[in-house]
BAFI-3210 file (N, C-alpha, C; in Angstrom, 3 decimals, decimal comma, padded with zeros to 6 digits):
// residues 149
n [1|2|3|4|5|6|7|8|9|10|11|12|13|14|15|16|17|18|19|20|21|22|23|24|25|26|27|28|29|30|31|32|33|34|35|36|37|38|39|40|41|42|43|44|45|46|47|48|49|50|51|52|53|54|55|56|57|58|59|60|61|62|63|64|65|66|67|68|69|70|71|72|73|74|75|76|77|78|79|80|81|82|83|84|85|86|87|88|89|90|91|92|93|94|95|96|97|98|99|100|101|102|103|104|105|106|107|108|109|110|111|112|113|114|115|116|117|118|119|120|121|122|123|124|125|126|127|128|129|130|131|132|133|134|135|136|137|138|139|140|141|142|143|144|145|146|147|148|149]
n.u [001,556|-001,378|-003,457|-006,959|-007,512|-005,701|-002,016|-001,339|-000,910|001,986|003,325|005,707|005,132|006,269|005,449|006,063|007,558|006,757|004,314|002,774|-000,290|-002,077|-002,847|-001,132|-001,235|-000,402|-001,812|-005,166|-005,415|-003,031|-003,350|-005,054|-003,671|-001,679|-002,835|-003,419|-001,023|-000,432|-002,379|-001,751|001,133|000,105|-000,957|000,653|002,809|001,336|001,566|000,266|000,377|000,384|001,098|-000,277|-002,527|-003,405|-002,716|-004,117|-006,415|-008,249|-008,901|-009,326|-011,207|-011,812|-015,103|-015,800|-015,086|-014,336|-013,018|-011,889|-011,047|-009,134|-006,941|-004,595|-001,670|001,810|004,673|007,418|006,781|006,320|004,937|002,819|001,280|-001,336|-002,847|-006,201|-007,503|-010,808|-013,399|-015,137|-016,235|-015,829|-016,507|-017,342|-016,551|-014,533|-013,122|-011,191|-009,510|-008,221|-005,652|-004,075|-001,841|000,254|003,821|005,088|003,214|001,217|-001,292|-004,219|-004,363|-005,839|-008,444|-009,776|-011,647|-012,458|-014,845|-014,457|-014,429|-014,479|-013,301|-013,371|-010,585|-010,329|-013,014|-014,387|-016,073|-017,995|-016,658|-016,300|-013,534|-010,609|-009,308|-006,780|-006,845|-008,587|-006,862|-004,827|-006,016|-008,669|-007,245|-005,674|-008,084|-009,102|-011,252|-013,906|-014,281|-016,262|-013,996|-011,615|-011,455]
n.v [-006,001|-004,663|-007,027|-008,114|-010,751|-013,781|-015,083|-014,053|-014,757|-012,622|-010,333|-008,221|-004,540|-001,841|000,881|002,341|005,150|004,868|003,844|005,412|007,682|010,267|012,215|012,338|009,844|006,605|004,485|003,171|000,720|-000,418|-001,438|-003,676|-005,152|-006,304|-008,020|-009,453|-010,472|-011,159|-013,212|-015,277|-016,093|-016,404|-019,166|-020,749|-021,020|-022,451|-024,970|-025,026|-024,287|-022,714|-024,128|-026,530|-025,847|-025,643|-028,185|-029,845|-028,513|-027,217|-024,416|-021,278|-019,291|-015,592|-014,651|-012,500|-009,344|-006,854|-003,511|-001,882|001,248|002,809|004,801|007,086|005,992|006,431|007,097|005,065|004,450|001,887|-000,959|-003,501|-006,563|-008,592|-011,606|-014,047|-017,026|-017,597|-018,767|-021,786|-024,063|-026,217|-027,520|-026,126|-023,024|-020,071|-017,196|-014,655|-012,779|-009,776|-007,082|-004,419|-002,421|-000,038|000,440|002,492|003,926|001,572|002,140|000,526|000,540|-000,524|-002,737|-005,796|-007,786|-010,945|-013,494|-016,343|-018,937|-022,500|-023,415|-024,875|-025,195|-025,416|-025,064|-022,786|-023,111|-024,060|-026,033|-029,009|-028,248|-030,178|-032,674|-032,272|-029,000|-029,601|-030,456|-028,200|-026,354|-026,280|-026,901|-024,214|-022,124|-019,668|-019,512|-017,577|-014,119|-011,627|-008,800|-006,997|-003,405]
n.w [021,897|021,156|020,913|018,310|019,028|019,675|019,626|016,501|013,235|011,969|010,031|008,796|007,905|005,447|004,675|001,316|-000,740|-003,158|-002,415|-001,579|-001,987|-003,654|-001,756|000,376|002,305|002,794|000,009|000,419|-001,304|-001,527|001,371|000,981|-000,980|000,885|001,939|000,872|001,156|003,216|003,675|002,169|003,191|005,136|005,142|003,529|005,829|007,422|005,792|003,241|000,094|-003,188|-005,115|-004,305|-003,683|-006,377|-007,539|-006,520|-007,526|-005,988|-003,744|-001,593|-002,075|-002,163|-001,209|-000,254|000,945|003,750|004,713|006,935|007,028|009,293|010,652|009,735|007,657|006,790|005,360|005,732|008,236|010,658|010,744|011,293|010,444|011,542|010,881|011,629|011,035|012,005|011,471|010,463|008,657|007,906|005,217|003,190|003,896|004,735|007,521|007,150|009,193|009,904|011,371|011,528|012,786|014,025|014,894|016,276|018,276|018,683|017,656|016,449|012,920|010,805|010,060|008,490|007,221|005,753|004,114|003,175|000,421|-000,314|-003,844|-006,968|-008,045|-011,873|-012,510|-010,737|-009,290|-006,793|-003,872|-001,650|001,065|000,134|002,439|003,006|003,652|004,999|007,172|007,317|007,837|009,624|012,189|013,204|013,427|015,378|018,247|017,789|019,734|020,976|019,185|021,133|020,917]
ca.u [000,859|-002,884|-003,896|-007,949|-007,464|-004,515|-001,380|-001,954|000,162|002,367|003,826|005,993|005,223|006,883|005,355|007,239|006,654|005,520|002,827|001,768|-000,779|-002,129|-003,400|000,371|-000,971|-000,847|-002,810|-005,907|-005,135|-002,054|-003,555|-005,677|-002,805|-000,568|-003,734|-003,098|000,324|-000,414|-002,926|-000,759|002,134|-000,214|-001,417|002,396|003,117|000,166|001,682|-000,674|001,442|-000,062|001,505|-000,445|-003,737|-003,150|-001,994|-005,542|-007,947|-009,083|-008,448|-009,724|-011,700|-012,539|-016,287|-016,349|-013,638|-014,792|-012,214|-012,903|-009,591|-009,107|-006,110|-003,465|-000,255|002,735|005,285|008,506|006,083|006,366|003,659|002,618|-000,217|-001,985|-004,331|-006,189|-008,606|-011,623|-013,965|-014,789|-017,710|-014,920|-016,915|-016,987|-016,088|-013,811|-013,473|-010,210|-009,491|-006,645|-005,905|-002,757|-000,870|001,498|004,434|005,724|001,530|-000,098|-002,352|-005,068|-004,711|-006,755|-009,171|-009,850|-012,329|-012,551|-015,369|-013,918|-015,374|-013,904|-014,081|-012,519|-009,800|-011,006|-014,903|-014,585|-017,378|-018,361|-016,560|-015,846|-012,912|-009,949|-008,691|-005,697|-007,131|-009,488|-006,085|-004,210|-006,760|-009,014|-006,830|-005,577|-008,900|-008,782|-012,377|-014,555|-014,834|-016,078|-012,764|-011,634|-011,531]
ca.v [-005,416|-004,916|-007,705|-008,554|-011,959|-014,753|-015,861|-013,535|-014,491|-011,189|-009,820|-006,727|-003,409|-000,622|002,137|003,098|006,319|003,956|003,343|007,043|008,581|012,115|012,689|011,965|008,558|005,353|004,253|001,715|-000,246|-001,210|-002,399|-004,955|-006,315|-006,435|-008,418|-010,317|-011,105|-011,863|-014,338|-016,596|-016,510|-017,732|-020,387|-021,680|-021,313|-024,045|-025,991|-025,434|-023,825|-022,285|-025,023|-027,648|-025,418|-026,407|-029,872|-030,167|-028,089|-026,466|-022,640|-020,921|-017,801|-014,583|-014,201|-011,186|-008,335|-005,575|-003,078|-000,387|002,436|003,856|005,901|007,382|005,762|007,526|007,000|004,739|003,532|000,049|-001,367|-005,225|-006,590|-010,188|-012,565|-015,047|-017,425|-017,488|-019,483|-022,750|-024,461|-027,615|-027,846|-024,844|-021,719|-019,973|-016,238|-014,656|-011,372|-008,874|-006,306|-003,652|-001,841|001,122|-000,073|003,514|003,857|000,470|002,142|-000,347|001,763|-000,668|-004,043|-006,046|-009,032|-012,307|-014,677|-017,302|-019,719|-023,536|-023,259|-025,808|-024,345|-025,887|-025,017|-022,088|-023,779|-024,618|-027,342|-029,019|-028,364|-031,535|-033,531|-031,336|-028,277|-029,345|-030,827|-027,491|-024,844|-025,954|-026,531|-022,936|-021,668|-019,452|-018,807|-015,970|-013,744|-010,017|-008,041|-005,577|-002,286]
ca.w [020,857|021,470|019,210|018,501|019,098|020,917|018,638|015,688|012,314|011,540|008,867|009,177|007,006|005,863|003,656|000,547|-001,209|-004,207|-001,545|-000,935|-002,638|-003,633|000,237|001,645|002,832|002,416|-000,631|000,150|-002,162|-000,705|002,788|000,579|-001,369|002,169|003,267|000,062|000,931|003,984|003,556|001,016|004,108|006,824|003,761|003,299|006,986|007,716|005,090|002,059|-000,870|-004,549|-005,967|-003,344|-004,876|-008,567|-007,884|-005,426|-007,726|-005,388|-003,394|-001,267|-003,068|-001,454|-001,614|000,325|001,480|003,950|005,200|008,079|007,365|010,653|010,774|008,235|007,776|006,321|003,918|006,519|009,582|010,793|011,028|011,548|009,751|011,784|010,717|011,589|010,386|013,249|011,524|009,321|008,416|007,888|004,211|002,262|004,113|005,884|007,554|007,626|010,078|009,899|011,905|011,459|014,211|014,083|016,051|017,068|019,481|019,731|017,280|015,471|011,754|009,779|010,175|007,255|007,443|004,189|003,749|002,126|-000,221|-001,371|-005,124|-007,739|-009,759|-012,968|-012,999|-010,703|-008,878|-005,285|-004,134|-000,427|001,126|001,256|003,609|003,399|003,884|007,072|008,414|007,718|008,403|010,481|013,271|012,608|013,190|016,834|018,773|017,731|021,293|020,156|019,686|021,537|020,466]
c.u [-000,300|-003,669|-005,991|-008,058|-005,647|-004,351|-001,574|-001,158|000,374|003,488|004,506|005,791|005,465|006,383|006,420|006,949|006,185|004,197|001,920|001,048|-001,006|-002,396|-001,976|-000,149|-000,751|-002,118|-003,879|-005,657|-004,117|-002,006|-004,321|-004,372|-001,630|-001,506|-003,800|-002,001|000,234|-001,622|-002,264|000,296|001,560|-000,683|-000,303|002,808|002,373|-000,107|000,991|000,553|-000,059|-000,530|000,827|-002,037|-003,924|-003,251|-003,698|-006,668|-008,154|-008,350|-009,482|-010,218|-012,085|-014,096|-017,073|-015,309|-014,630|-012,930|-012,488|-010,710|-009,437|-008,357|-004,849|-002,209|000,754|003,971|006,565|007,582|006,393|005,176|004,109|001,308|-000,668|-002,630|-004,212|-007,408|-009,434|-012,914|-013,815|-015,799|-017,132|-016,091|-016,557|-016,200|-015,293|-013,824|-012,133|-010,372|-007,837|-006,635|-004,731|-002,833|000,267|002,209|004,721|003,719|000,741|-000,985|-003,072|-005,496|-005,690|-007,665|-009,669|-010,844|-012,937|-013,556|-014,966|-014,667|-014,129|-013,907|-012,512|-011,606|-010,407|-012,065|-014,771|-015,556|-017,462|-017,687|-015,930|-014,296|-012,009|-009,009|-007,854|-005,585|-007,725|-008,148|-005,470|-004,688|-007,906|-008,487|-006,158|-006,294|-009,150|-010,373|-012,535|-015,225|-015,074|-014,292|-012,451|-011,298|-010,787]
c.v [-005,985|-005,796|-008,135|-009,828|-012,659|-014,892|-015,378|-014,378|-013,176|-011,299|-008,303|-005,942|-002,876|000,119|002,426|004,203|005,968|003,997|004,615|007,361|009,826|012,888|012,402|011,081|007,713|004,990|003,387|000,882|-000,754|-001,985|-003,465|-005,487|-006,712|-007,742|-009,785|-011,319|-012,027|-013,198|-015,771|-016,435|-017,000|-019,008|-021,441|-022,390|-022,675|-025,005|-026,245|-023,872|-023,345|-023,767|-026,582|-027,579|-025,675|-027,943|-030,291|-029,779|-027,682|-025,123|-022,187|-019,443|-016,729|-013,776|-012,425|-010,574|-007,583|-005,005|-001,712|-000,138|003,075|004,702|005,380|006,620|006,719|006,516|006,194|003,907|002,599|-000,212|-003,542|-005,345|-008,394|-010,077|-013,803|-015,340|-018,125|-017,852|-020,111|-023,661|-026,242|-028,097|-026,613|-023,426|-021,175|-017,831|-015,703|-013,198|-010,849|-007,428|-005,763|-003,207|-001,628|000,521|001,464|003,743|002,784|000,800|001,270|000,768|000,971|-002,327|-004,286|-007,854|-010,172|-013,122|-015,205|-018,392|-021,011|-023,573|-024,516|-025,211|-024,286|-025,372|-023,369|-021,897|-024,170|-025,933|-027,417|-028,836|-030,301|-031,324|-032,678|-029,808|-028,060|-029,638|-028,966|-026,087|-024,625|-025,964|-025,215|-022,302|-021,046|-018,647|-017,395|-015,625|-012,329|-009,367|-006,649|-004,649|-001,333]
c.w [021,434|020,792|019,465|019,376|019,385|019,013|016,974|014,594|011,822|010,564|008,423|008,007|006,994|004,882|002,771|000,330|-002,482|-003,543|-001,309|-001,800|-002,653|-002,183|000,836|002,302|002,035|001,492|-000,068|-000,049|-001,659|000,422|001,972|-000,082|-000,618|002,674|002,355|000,262|002,226|004,684|003,442|002,487|004,641|006,387|004,325|004,741|007,411|007,065|003,639|001,360|-002,317|-005,034|-005,193|-003,991|-005,784|-008,295|-006,817|-006,147|-007,090|-004,461|-002,892|-001,678|-001,718|-001,827|-000,983|001,295|002,417|004,924|006,182|008,274|008,686|011,198|008,986|008,726|006,588|005,710|005,563|007,829|009,576|011,731|011,238|011,709|010,724|011,409|011,608|011,318|012,295|013,213|010,050|009,626|008,495|006,592|003,018|002,064|004,913|006,571|008,010|008,218|009,801|010,469|011,979|012,060|013,916|015,407|017,446|018,490|019,465|018,428|016,080|013,646|010,801|010,921|009,346|007,676|006,150|004,436|002,820|001,172|-001,005|-002,285|-005,381|-008,850|-011,269|-013,601|-012,123|-009,811|-007,584|-004,638|-002,204|-000,548|000,839|001,834|003,799|003,864|005,204|007,605|008,268|008,707|009,304|011,976|014,008|013,560|015,234|017,385|018,476|018,837|019,813|019,946|020,530|020,533|020,988]
res [x|x|x|x|x|x|x|x|x|x|x|x|x|x|x|x|x|x|x|x|x|x|x|x|x|x|x|x|x|x|x|x|x|x|x|x|x|x|x|x|x|x|x|x|x|x|x|x|x|x|x|x|x|x|x|x|x|x|x|x|x|x|x|x|x|x|x|x|x|x|x|x|x|x|x|x|x|x|x|x|x|x|x|x|x|x|x|x|x|x|x|x|x|x|x|x|x|x|x|x|x|x|x|x|x|x|x|x|x|x|x|x|x|x|x|x|x|x|x|x|x|x|x|x|x|x|x|x|x|x|x|x|x|x|x|x|x|x|x|x|x|x|x|x|x|x|x|x|x]
***
């Protein structure tokens, strides 16, 4: 597949009948849900679970999310969702990107981006990333170059 960045964390996805909206294609909200699932799965693969977030009283919260819906997808399409951490300041902020590719023709159907901020769960206020976050996330950051389009 022609990924925007090297070595994505990937999740296969197939739109089901319940994912299809009145325009007969995958509803945009489904893509947002899939991105959330991919973000959590990637965190877990890097060694940080929801339980760790609670124990550390910290979380990476979405400050801003944006999605470019490039092409429609339909029930039964075989899709692969890739995600990367592409930036992190080692203090409060990180950036996660997404690319959804249709297997049949290799077309990118969605690109997404999240700006993340570390928060203290008990207060909701921004707080520095704990060492466990730095250890898990910062080593996974891929260098940002202009994505191929």
